N, C-alpha and C positions, 0 to 999 in steps of 0.2 A: 504493500499499499504507499502509496507517494504520499508525501506531506501533503501538498493540494487535495489529496482525496480523501484524508485523514481529517482535513480542516473543513471539508466540505460535508464529510460525514459530522462532524459535531456541530455544524451549524443546523442541517438539517433535522439534528436531534433537539438543539434547542429552540428551534421553531415549533416542533412538534410539540414539545414542552408548554409553550408559549399558547399553543392552540387550544390544548386541553385546558389551561389556566383560565382562559379568556372567559367563560361562562361563569364561573367560582369567583372569578375577580370583579366581573359585572355586579354581580348581587353583593360583595363586598364593599365598593365603589357606592351603590344605590343607597345600601344603610346607611353606609357613613354618613353621606350629605343628606340623609335624612335626620340622622342622631345631631349631626353639626349645626343643620337649621334649626332642629326644634330647641336647642340650646339656645338660639337667637331669643326665644321667646321665655325662656325659664330663668336664663341669667344675663339678661342684655344690659346692663351695667357693666360686665365685662368686656362688650361688643365696643359701647361706646367709645369707650375710652383711646380706641385705638383707630377710631375714623380721623382722617384727618382733619385740622380746626379748619381748612379752608371749603370744607364741605358744608352744607345745610342740613339742619334736619337729624342730626345724629342719630336721635332714635328711631326716627322713621326709618332711615337708611338700614339700621340693623333691623329692623322687622321686614323690611322690603328682601335684605337678601337673607335672612332667614327664611322667609317664604320663597323664596327662587332656589335656594338650596333643596328644600322639601320637598318642590315640585320638580326639578330635574331629578333628583335621587330616586321617586316615586316613576317619574317619566323613563328612567335607563330599565326599569323593571321589566315593561312591557314591550312586546317588539315592535307595535305599530307607530311607536311614540320616541322609540331608543335612540334613533339618528338624530331626529331634532332636540330629544333631551341632551345628547353628545354634544351637540353644539352649544346649545344655550349653557352649557357646563361651562364650555371652553369661555364664551362669553362672560359667563360670571366669575369666573376665574381673573380675566382681565380688567373686569370692572372692579373687585375687592383687591388687585395689586396694588393702588395706593395705600391702603390701609397698613398692606406689608411693608411697604419703603417706607412709610410713616416710622411705623414700629421702628423697622431697623436705624433708621436716622435720626430719629430722634431719643434714643433710648426711652422709651412707654415702659412703665410699670405700670401693669394690670394689677390695681387694688380690689383685693378679692379674690384674685384666684387663685388655685393650689398652687401651692410651693411657694408662697410669696408674691408672685406676680411678676418678679424681676429675673426673665430671663436672662442668662449670659449674651451679651452682645453675639458671640457666636450662633448661638442659638436664634437671636431675631434676624439674621444675617441668613441662616440657613434656609429658612422660610421662603426667602427669593428663589433658589434654585429646586427648592419644592415645587414651587408653582409650576415650573418647567417642567415637571414630571408630570404634576396632577393635569396638565393640559394636555400631554401626550395620552396620558391614559385615557383620559374623555375621548381623544382625538381616535383613540385604539376602534372605540364605538360607533364612530359615524360611519363607518362600511357595513354595510349588510350582514348578518350573523345566519351560519346555516341554520337550519332548523331554528328559523327565528330569533 
């Protein structure tokens, strides 16, 4: 076996694993957005603190983003709405990105958060590339899945 065919075999195995994980990860993703969105209603004071000060009506924005997270989370779970919900998830992630930038660049301490609410600078900055991963994850579902 040549190095090239071994690499091709490893790539094919890796893609096979991803295909098998696509459906279970969809349910993880959908449930994650529903939980995250619900938390916007249960603990809105945590989210209001990371809304950039130049945006109006922080509490309204927290509730709207929470509602959007619940909607995309549920929408991802149904084949008829999955693709639209995946695109909406990407839009939502882009819309909330300024809050993550504000949190990273302003050293926001989220009062009342578990663990004291003062994430390290590294953790605050790590949220920014995590958004890229979340966008890529959502983009994965913008294409039709076999069997709905």
